[in-house]
C-alpha positions in Angstrom: -13.1 4.7 -8.7 -14.8 6.0 -5.6 -13.2 4.4 -2.5 -15.0 3.5 0.6 -14.2 6.1 3.4 -12.5 3.4 5.5 -10.3 2.3 2.6 -9.6 5.9 1.6 -8.5 6.7 5.2 -6.3 3.6 5.3 -4.7 4.4 2.0 -4.0 8.0 3.0 -2.3 6.7 6.2 -0.2 4.3 4.2 0.9 6.9 1.7 1.7 9.5 4.4 3.8 6.9 6.1 5.6 6.1 2.8 6.1 9.9 2.2 7.8 10.1 5.7 10.0 7.1 4.8 11.0 8.8 1.5 11.8 12.0 3.3 13.9 10.0 5.8 15.8 8.3 2.9 16.5 11.7 1.4 18.0 12.8 4.7 20.1 9.6 4.8 21.5 10.4 1.4 22.3 14.0 2.4 24.0 12.6 5.5 26.0 10.1 3.4 24.7 7.1 5.4 25.8 3.6 4.7 24.6 1.9 1.5 23.1 -1.1 3.3 21.0 1.2 5.5 19.8 3.1 2.4 18.9 -0.1 0.6 17.0 -1.4 3.7 14.9 1.8 3.9 14.3 1.8 0.1 13.1 -1.8 0.4 10.8 -0.8 3.2 9.2 2.0 1.3 8.8 -0.1 -1.8 6.9 -2.7 0.3 4.7 0.1 1.8 3.8 1.3 -1.7 3.1 -2.3 -2.8 0.7 -2.6 0.1 -1.0 0.6 -0.9 -1.4 -0.6 -4.5 -2.8 -3.9 -3.3 -5.3 -2.1 -1.1 -6.5 -0.1 -4.2 -6.6 -3.2 -6.3 -8.6 -5.2 -3.8 -11.0 -2.3 -3.3 -11.5 -2.0 -7.0 -12.0 -5.7 -7.4 -14.5 -5.7 -4.6 -16.5 -3.0 -6.2 -16.5 -4.8 -9.5 -17.3 -8.2 -7.9 -20.3 -6.8 -6.0 -21.8 -5.0 -9.0 -25.3 -6.5 -9.2 -24.7 -9.0 -6.3 -26.0 -8.8 -2.8 -23.1 -10.4 -0.9 -19.7 -8.5 -0.8 -16.5 -10.5 -1.0 -14.1 -10.4 1.9 -11.7 -7.5 1.2 -9.0 -8.8 3.6 -9.1 -12.2 1.9 -8.7 -10.6 -1.5 -5.7 -8.6 -0.2 -4.1 -11.9 1.1 -4.7 -13.5 -2.3 -2.9 -10.7 -4.1 0.0 -11.0 -1.6 0.3 -14.7 -2.3 0.9 -14.0 -6.0 4.3 -12.3 -5.3 
């Protein structure tokens, strides 16, 4: 799937942010930080990755939905619909 440059940039930012979160979690483990703090950060990175996945899914759906059509569906609306399924 070829991503729109704007979507690709957004996805790259999300994934870099998640990578930074994971690196922070590794430091927390090395520093023997509190279990509750670790779980909070793990939950945050999990949500960040979920959002990246939703972004890819919505971009893919948008590409499939517009094949042969002149009007493109609203990508933000599609992302919100995916989020509502959780």
